[in-house]
ROVOBA-310726 format. One line per field, with one value per residue (C-alpha): residue number from 1; residue in one letter; x, y negated, z. Coordinates in Angstrom, 2 decimals, always signed. Layout:
pos	NUM,...
code	A,...
xx	X,...
yy	Y,...
zz	Z,...
This chain:
pos	1,2,3,4,5,6,7,8,9,10,11,12,13,14,15,16,17,18,19,20,21,22,23,24,25,26,27,28,29,30,31,32,33,34,35,36,37,38,39,40,41,42,43,44,45,46,47,48,49,50,51,52,53,54,55,56,57,58,59,60,61,62,63,64,65,66,67,68,69,70,71,72,73,74,75,76,77,78,79,80,81,82,83,84,85,86,87,88,89,90,91,92,93,94,95,96,97,98,99,100,101,102,103,104,105,106,107,108,109,110,111,112,113,114,115,116,117,118,119,120,121,122,123,124,125,126,127,128,129,130,131,132,133,134,135,136,137,138,139,140,141,142,143,144,145,146,147,148,149,150,151,152,153,154,155,156,157,158,159,160,161,162,163,164,165,166,167,168,169,170,171,172,173,174,175,176,177,178,179,180,181,182,183,184,185,186,187,188,189,190,191,192,193,194,195,196,197,198,199,200,201,202,203,204,205,206,207,208,209,210,211,212,213,214,215,216,217,218,219,220,221,222,223,224,225,226,227,228,229,230,231,232,233,234,235,236,237,238,239,240,241,242,243,244,245,246,247,248,249,250,251,252,253,254,255,256,257,258,259,260,261,262,263,264,265,266,267,268,269,270,271,272,273,274,275,276,277,278,279,280,281,282,283,284,285,286,287,288,289,290,291,292,293,294,295,296,297,298,299,300,301,302,303,304,305,306,307,308,309,310,311,312,313,314,315,316,317,318,319,320,321,322,323,324,325,326,327,328,329,330,331,332,333,334,335,336,337,338,339,340,341,342,343,344,345,346,347,348,349,350,351,352,353,354,355,356,357,358,359,360,361,362,363,364,365,366,367,368,369,370,371,372,373,374,375,376,377,378,379,380,381,382,383,384,385,386,387,388,389,390,391,392,393,394,395,396,397,398,399,400,401,402,403,404,405,406,407,408,409,410,411,412,413,414,415,416,417,418,419,420,421,422,423,424,425,426,427,428,429,430,431,432,433,434,435,436,437,438,439,440,441,442,443,444,445,446,447
code	M,D,T,I,K,L,N,I,Q,P,V,Y,K,F,V,S,E,E,E,I,L,K,Q,A,D,L,A,S,A,C,N,E,S,L,H,N,G,N,G,A,G,N,D,F,L,G,W,V,N,L,P,S,S,F,N,D,E,V,I,S,D,I,E,D,T,A,A,I,L,R,S,L,C,E,V,V,V,V,V,G,I,G,G,S,Y,L,G,A,R,A,V,I,E,A,L,K,P,S,L,D,W,L,Q,P,K,R,K,D,P,V,V,L,F,A,G,N,N,L,S,E,D,Y,L,H,E,I,L,E,F,V,E,D,R,S,F,G,I,I,N,I,S,K,S,G,T,T,T,E,P,A,V,A,F,R,L,L,K,E,K,L,E,K,K,V,G,K,A,E,T,Q,K,R,I,V,A,I,T,D,E,K,K,G,A,L,R,T,L,A,T,Q,E,G,Y,K,T,Y,V,I,P,D,N,V,G,G,R,Y,S,V,L,T,P,V,G,L,L,P,I,A,V,A,G,L,N,I,R,K,L,I,D,G,A,V,E,I,E,N,A,S,N,S,S,V,A,F,E,Y,N,L,P,A,I,Y,A,A,I,R,N,E,L,Y,K,R,G,K,K,I,E,I,L,V,N,F,N,P,K,L,H,Y,F,A,E,W,W,K,Q,L,Y,G,E,S,E,G,K,E,L,K,G,I,F,P,A,A,V,D,F,T,S,D,L,H,S,M,G,Q,W,I,Q,E,G,E,R,T,I,F,E,T,V,I,S,V,N,E,P,N,E,K,V,K,I,P,H,D,D,E,N,L,D,G,L,N,F,L,E,G,K,R,V,D,D,V,N,K,M,A,E,L,G,T,R,L,A,H,V,D,G,G,V,P,N,L,L,I,E,I,P,K,L,E,E,E,Y,I,G,Q,L,I,Y,F,F,E,K,A,C,G,I,S,G,Y,M,L,G,I,N,P,F,N,Q,P,G,V,E,A,Y,K,R,N,M,F,A,L,L,D,K,P,G,Y,E,E,E,S,K,A,I,K,E,R,I
xx	+0.00,+1.25,+1.25,+0.79,+3.95,+4.96,+7.16,+8.66,+11.39,+9.63,+9.56,+13.36,+13.26,+11.52,+12.63,+15.90,+16.15,+18.38,+15.70,+13.08,+15.33,+15.76,+12.09,+12.59,+12.92,+9.85,+7.71,+8.76,+8.04,+4.59,+3.92,+5.03,+2.63,-0.22,+0.72,+1.54,-1.49,+0.41,-0.57,-3.49,-6.85,-5.60,-9.15,-9.81,-7.05,-9.13,-8.53,-4.74,-4.81,-8.37,-7.72,-5.60,-8.01,-10.99,-12.03,-13.94,-17.09,-17.50,-16.86,-19.22,-21.99,-21.67,-21.70,-24.81,-26.68,-25.66,-26.97,-30.37,-30.65,-29.49,-32.18,-34.99,-34.11,-33.67,-32.44,-30.64,-30.47,-27.50,-28.43,-25.49,-23.34,-19.59,-17.63,-20.87,-21.21,-18.16,-15.94,-18.56,-19.43,-15.75,-15.19,-18.44,-17.98,-14.36,-15.09,-18.58,-19.28,-20.10,-23.45,-24.21,-27.46,-28.85,-28.31,-31.67,-30.20,-28.11,-27.54,-26.70,-28.98,-28.67,-26.96,-28.11,-27.04,-29.28,-28.96,-25.82,-27.62,-30.83,-31.92,-35.68,-35.37,-32.77,-34.88,-37.97,-36.08,-34.87,-38.42,-39.71,-37.02,-37.94,-41.71,-42.07,-39.02,-38.38,-35.96,-34.20,-32.30,-28.93,-29.13,-25.74,-25.65,-23.93,-26.68,-29.63,-30.29,-27.91,-30.25,-29.46,-29.63,-32.46,-34.67,-33.87,-34.43,-37.77,-39.00,-37.65,-38.86,-42.37,-42.26,-41.08,-43.64,-46.48,-45.14,-44.51,-45.86,-44.07,-43.18,-41.47,-39.80,-38.01,-36.18,-35.18,-33.64,-30.19,-28.98,-25.28,-25.06,-23.80,-23.56,-25.74,-27.20,-28.80,-32.07,-31.18,-30.08,-33.39,-35.43,-33.51,-34.12,-37.83,-38.34,-36.02,-33.70,-30.47,-27.70,-23.96,-21.87,-19.89,-16.79,-16.33,-12.61,-12.98,-13.98,-16.35,-13.76,-11.66,-14.62,-14.75,-13.18,-15.83,-19.42,-20.12,-18.38,-18.17,-21.91,-22.86,-19.81,-20.83,-24.44,-23.06,-21.56,-17.93,-15.45,-14.88,-12.38,-10.05,-10.58,-9.52,-6.59,-5.30,-5.53,-3.67,-0.86,-0.20,-0.87,+1.98,+4.20,+3.78,+3.93,+6.24,+9.06,+9.33,+12.20,+11.26,+12.91,+10.46,+7.41,+5.31,+2.72,+5.50,+7.37,+4.21,+3.41,+6.93,+6.93,+3.52,+4.74,+8.00,+6.07,+3.67,+6.60,+7.62,+4.28,+2.51,-0.81,-3.06,-2.79,-4.65,-5.46,-5.45,-6.88,-7.00,-9.90,-13.33,-14.18,-11.94,-13.98,-15.64,-12.40,-11.12,-14.24,-13.49,-9.84,-10.90,-12.92,-10.18,-7.51,-9.67,-11.42,-8.25,-5.77,-7.80,-7.38,-5.71,-5.37,-3.17,-3.47,-3.08,-6.31,-7.35,-8.71,-9.28,-9.55,-10.60,-8.22,-8.28,-11.75,-10.57,-7.53,-10.05,-11.31,-8.70,-5.62,-4.74,-4.83,-2.76,-0.19,+0.25,-1.68,-0.32,+2.42,+0.83,-0.09,+1.28,-0.27,-0.62,-1.54,-3.24,-2.36,-4.04,-1.50,-3.89,-7.57,-10.01,-11.21,-9.63,-10.84,-8.79,-9.05,-10.22,-9.12,-11.25,-10.81,-11.65,-9.60,-11.31,-10.46,-6.81,-6.67,-5.42,-1.96,-3.57,-5.07,-4.77,-3.72,-5.69,-7.51,-5.48,-2.25,-3.48,-4.61,-1.22,+0.59,-1.80,-0.99,+2.78,+2.66,+0.57,+2.83,+5.92,+4.26,+3.11,+6.51,+8.09,+5.49,+6.54,+4.06,+5.62,+4.27,+3.92,+2.78,+0.89,+0.59,-1.96,-1.91,-5.66,-9.03,-9.64,-10.62,-7.12,-5.57,-8.36,-7.97,-4.25,-4.95,-7.48,-5.11,-2.18,-4.04,-5.44,-2.02,-0.36,-3.08,-2.48,+1.28,+0.91,-1.46,+0.93,+3.81,+1.71,+1.22,-2.55,-5.06,-6.03,-8.92,-11.32,-13.44,-14.43,-15.27,-17.98,-20.56,-20.58,-22.96,-25.24,-25.74,-26.70,-29.01,-30.82,-31.20,-32.67,-35.07,-36.18,-35.17,-36.21,-33.32,-31.86,-34.06,-31.20,-29.23,-32.37,-32.89,-29.23,-28.91,-32.18,-31.02,-27.95,-29.95
yy	+0.00,-3.46,-5.97,-9.67,-11.78,-14.90,-17.44,-19.96,-21.42,-24.80,-25.27,-25.40,-28.98,-29.83,-27.09,-25.23,-21.46,-21.74,-23.68,-21.09,-18.24,-19.97,-19.16,-15.46,-14.38,-16.33,-15.17,-11.56,-11.82,-13.24,-10.42,-7.91,-9.50,-8.82,-5.15,-4.79,-6.76,-8.89,-12.33,-14.68,-13.37,-9.79,-8.49,-9.54,-7.62,-4.78,-6.07,-5.55,-1.80,-1.68,-0.87,+2.21,+3.42,+4.03,+7.62,+9.03,+9.65,+5.95,+4.78,+7.42,+6.35,+2.72,+3.84,+5.97,+3.08,+0.79,+3.37,+3.41,-0.37,-0.40,+2.14,+0.25,-3.39,-5.80,-8.35,-7.93,-10.98,-11.05,-13.06,-14.43,-17.46,-18.09,-14.86,-12.91,-13.86,-15.73,-12.67,-10.69,-13.65,-14.33,-10.79,-10.56,-13.94,-13.09,-9.71,-9.81,-11.56,-15.20,-15.04,-11.45,-12.34,-13.72,-10.51,-8.90,-5.36,-5.65,-2.39,-3.90,-5.82,-9.57,-10.33,-13.62,-15.28,-16.93,-17.99,-20.04,-23.40,-25.05,-26.47,-26.11,-26.46,-23.68,-21.28,-22.09,-21.30,-17.96,-17.04,-18.06,-16.00,-12.78,-13.36,-11.21,-9.01,-5.96,-6.99,-5.91,-7.59,-7.08,-9.04,-9.72,-11.22,-10.21,-11.67,-12.05,-15.50,-17.74,-20.40,-20.44,-16.68,-16.15,-18.67,-17.16,-13.59,-14.42,-15.90,-13.10,-10.33,-11.79,-12.03,-8.43,-6.99,-8.76,-7.56,-3.86,-3.08,-2.16,+1.42,+0.43,-2.57,-0.18,+1.34,-2.05,-3.76,-2.99,-4.64,-5.18,-6.23,-5.51,-1.86,-2.12,-5.56,-8.61,-9.54,-7.96,-4.71,-4.58,-5.29,-2.76,-0.07,-0.91,-0.99,+1.89,-0.06,+1.47,-0.21,-0.77,-2.15,-5.37,-4.24,-6.08,-6.49,-8.09,-11.75,-12.84,-14.54,-11.34,-9.02,-8.77,-5.28,-4.01,-3.11,-6.87,-7.31,-3.79,-3.07,-6.18,-5.64,-2.02,-3.09,-5.42,-2.39,-2.92,-0.26,-0.67,+2.18,+0.30,-2.88,-1.05,+0.62,-2.80,-4.03,-0.93,-1.74,-5.11,-3.75,-1.30,-3.94,-6.36,-4.20,-5.13,-2.92,-4.78,-7.28,-10.95,-11.30,-8.75,-9.57,-11.86,-12.92,-13.77,-15.82,-17.71,-18.40,-19.65,-22.00,-23.42,-24.24,-25.76,-28.00,-28.94,-30.07,-32.34,-34.11,-31.95,-31.85,-30.70,-27.46,-27.35,-23.88,-24.15,-21.80,-22.03,-19.58,-20.74,-17.18,-17.77,-20.74,-18.77,-17.01,-20.48,-21.08,-17.89,-18.97,-22.39,-20.83,-18.33,-20.99,-23.88,-21.93,-20.10,-22.99,-26.14,-26.32,-28.36,-31.30,-29.12,-27.35,-27.80,-28.97,-26.42,-27.87,-26.37,-27.40,-25.67,-26.58,-27.68,-29.09,-30.97,-32.37,-34.77,-35.81,-35.05,-34.91,-38.57,-38.39,-35.22,-36.66,-40.08,-40.25,-40.04,-37.42,-35.39,-32.41,-29.19,-26.72,-22.97,-21.86,-18.53,-17.53,-14.63,-13.14,-11.48,-12.29,-9.45,-10.73,-12.21,-15.36,-16.92,-20.49,-20.55,-22.66,-25.66,-27.16,-30.71,-30.54,-33.65,-32.60,-32.16,-28.63,-26.70,-26.60,-24.15,-21.97,-18.27,-18.84,-17.33,-19.75,-18.28,-19.34,-22.93,-22.45,-21.07,-24.04,-26.39,-24.50,-24.68,-28.31,-29.22,-27.42,-29.10,-32.53,-32.12,-30.96,-33.93,-36.11,-34.90,-32.07,-28.80,-25.86,-22.15,-19.70,-16.47,-14.30,-11.51,-9.15,-9.28,-9.94,-6.38,-4.79,-3.64,-7.06,-8.94,-6.45,-7.24,-10.96,-10.67,-8.83,-11.05,-14.17,-12.51,-11.33,-14.64,-16.50,-14.49,-15.02,-18.71,-19.31,-17.71,-19.73,-22.85,-21.88,-21.49,-18.62,-17.97,-15.69,-17.91,-20.88,-22.89,-26.02,-24.39,-24.56,-28.38,-29.08,-26.23,-27.67,-31.04,-29.46,-27.34,-30.37,-32.42,-29.58,-29.27,-25.63,-24.09,-24.14,-27.34,-29.83,-31.70,-31.89,-33.05,-35.87,-36.96,-36.92,-38.74,-41.50,-41.89,-42.30
zz	+0.00,-0.87,+1.96,+2.38,+2.23,+4.14,+2.37,+4.80,+2.59,+2.09,+5.89,+6.13,+4.89,+8.18,+10.62,+10.15,+10.14,+13.22,+15.11,+14.20,+15.32,+18.67,+19.28,+18.57,+22.20,+23.32,+20.40,+20.95,+24.68,+23.95,+21.50,+24.11,+26.61,+24.20,+24.08,+27.78,+28.93,+31.42,+30.06,+30.60,+29.43,+29.49,+29.93,+26.31,+24.53,+23.11,+19.58,+19.75,+19.06,+17.77,+14.08,+14.83,+17.53,+15.23,+14.72,+11.78,+13.81,+14.68,+11.13,+9.69,+12.08,+10.96,+7.31,+7.93,+9.55,+6.71,+4.22,+5.95,+5.83,+2.21,+1.28,+3.03,+2.39,-0.47,+2.07,+5.40,+7.63,+10.01,+13.10,+15.08,+15.73,+15.91,+15.97,+15.68,+12.03,+10.69,+10.27,+8.37,+6.20,+5.50,+4.21,+2.25,+0.57,-0.31,-1.84,-3.36,-6.70,-5.99,-7.81,-6.83,-5.09,-8.37,-10.33,-11.24,-11.27,-8.14,-6.25,-2.88,-0.51,-0.29,+3.03,+4.54,+7.78,+10.35,+13.98,+13.35,+13.42,+14.61,+11.27,+10.86,+7.09,+6.90,+8.97,+6.91,+3.72,+5.13,+6.13,+2.70,+0.97,+2.80,+2.45,-0.68,-0.19,+1.95,+4.67,+7.82,+10.62,+12.28,+15.53,+17.12,+20.61,+23.82,+25.97,+23.64,+25.08,+23.11,+21.78,+18.05,+17.39,+19.88,+18.05,+14.65,+15.83,+17.43,+14.14,+11.94,+14.25,+14.21,+10.41,+10.06,+12.48,+10.68,+7.35,+8.01,+11.50,+14.71,+13.76,+10.53,+12.19,+14.54,+11.55,+10.14,+13.17,+14.51,+17.70,+18.40,+22.02,+25.54,+26.54,+29.65,+30.35,+28.78,+27.11,+23.76,+25.37,+27.29,+24.16,+22.06,+24.66,+24.88,+21.11,+20.21,+17.94,+16.74,+18.74,+18.73,+21.56,+21.53,+23.46,+26.75,+26.05,+22.60,+22.34,+19.60,+17.41,+17.44,+16.79,+12.98,+13.11,+15.55,+14.57,+14.80,+11.46,+10.09,+9.90,+7.86,+5.66,+5.01,+4.30,+1.63,-0.11,+0.84,+1.96,+5.70,+5.80,+3.47,+5.51,+8.67,+6.89,+5.89,+9.47,+10.68,+8.25,+9.92,+13.41,+12.88,+11.24,+14.15,+17.24,+20.09,+18.81,+15.48,+15.46,+15.16,+11.74,+10.30,+12.39,+10.19,+12.81,+15.28,+12.66,+11.72,+15.39,+16.08,+13.08,+14.01,+17.50,+16.25,+13.89,+16.69,+18.83,+15.95,+15.84,+13.29,+15.13,+12.28,+10.30,+7.00,+5.69,+1.89,-0.69,-4.47,-4.69,-3.48,-2.45,+0.57,+1.85,+4.64,+5.47,+6.35,+8.45,+10.40,+10.78,+12.08,+14.88,+15.70,+16.16,+17.35,+20.09,+21.08,+21.28,+21.94,+25.72,+28.44,+26.03,+23.81,+20.50,+16.76,+15.11,+12.44,+9.21,+5.77,+2.14,-1.08,-3.89,-6.60,-5.74,-2.66,-4.43,-5.94,-2.50,+0.19,-2.02,-1.59,+2.21,+2.29,-0.11,+1.48,+4.77,+8.31,+8.51,+11.30,+9.14,+7.76,+5.34,+5.25,+1.73,+0.99,-2.55,-4.37,-6.76,-9.19,-9.79,-10.30,-13.68,-16.82,-18.59,-21.39,-22.66,-26.32,-29.27,-30.23,-33.72,-32.67,-29.46,-28.10,-24.55,-25.49,-24.09,-27.13,-25.53,-23.09,-25.82,-25.03,-21.43,-18.58,-16.30,-13.45,-15.18,-14.99,-11.40,-10.38,-11.90,-10.10,-6.90,-7.39,-8.47,-5.43,-2.98,-4.43,-4.35,-0.76,+0.45,-1.34,+0.38,+3.83,+4.42,+5.66,+3.73,+4.48,+1.83,+2.50,-0.59,-0.91,-3.92,-4.69,-3.12,-2.01,+1.29,+2.24,+1.86,+3.60,+6.46,+6.57,+6.58,+9.41,+11.70,+10.73,+11.86,+15.00,+16.16,+15.31,+17.20,+20.36,+20.16,+19.32,+22.23,+24.70,+23.26,+23.81,+27.44,+27.42,+27.65,+24.02,+24.95,+26.89,+25.83,+28.92,+26.96,+24.87,+27.66,+28.02,+25.13,+26.19,+29.68,+28.20,+25.64,+28.23,+30.50,+27.66,+26.80,+30.46,+30.67,+34.00,+36.45,+35.00,+36.88,+38.54,+35.32,+33.49,+35.93,+35.79,+32.04,+31.44,+33.74,+31.51,+28.30
């Protein structure tokens, strides 16, 4: 199996190889802490050896459940927020045809996502879309009471029960939740839904390689075994016995922290393939929620090039020099499209006649990277052979492992998220939720 590659040569203009190697001992120690479980947040390290721990029985069960949903449903709505949907959406959007849901003879269900916002218009449109289509629901929530997914699930469950009746609904809802407790666990037991467990030792943003991500990905018709195999490849290549010089996640983590020390406070994840847009959204949560603590942390941003070169390109080229870029480059597209000859040549493009569109894209990519480095923007390059399950699996584990190492190097706990609750307390107070009377009174006095 080919593997992803990390090209750090353009960084040497900003951080020397010697300075990076000075971080080898710390990065290796942080990696070892992930494997030994002696660092902060060590009760959330189940993801570290997760890919290699899967057995055939578990994978087969997920595939069987996906097959049932695929046979019953034209549409499957995945209900979840944050890590409960971003990983699955990232993989599906990267690997399925972009206009697949429009194909009249499609063989796979349309996978939609709800419960990740509180937009009334969005929910109405989802409900309208499933009105005349057979559909099912994968409801992902540890507690079952998180507002956004709970609202969406209540609406979709009511719609499904009215449409097909309670008995049939039981076959079309899968709950992925806590093993023993919580509102969703209670409901699933009462209604007889098929269930999967969100492992207690795997946080949401690290959960894409659990049933949280694997079931929706399998429903979409993708090969979860190859996805896991790819993750295993990088798990083995980044364990604590692998020397720093060969440990790609450790190298990436060390460079990020060296750049941060030099005032590079913003990392921009760049792709030149729009199919990776939601992969960047998953990455933003992974790094933002993991590192943004104690008034520390690199701010994760993302752009889709070449589109955003026509909107953000000016700022990146000549704005404040507080940024660095990590570019994900796909070596070989899955399809071939060549630029034709045009007799009139009014657009002046005949010099590109016979070239593949990807040839032009690659030159735009190289030209952009060179221009940005010349403009003072450090640049890392991650190359993946193709958009296929194995390589996306590698990329997922690469970023997860690097995030854990980077967080430890930063001196924070990369596995908690204490700041996430602040908005919820205010929202519940403003909505007069029972139990929030004092907060309601205080916040209403403020406004």
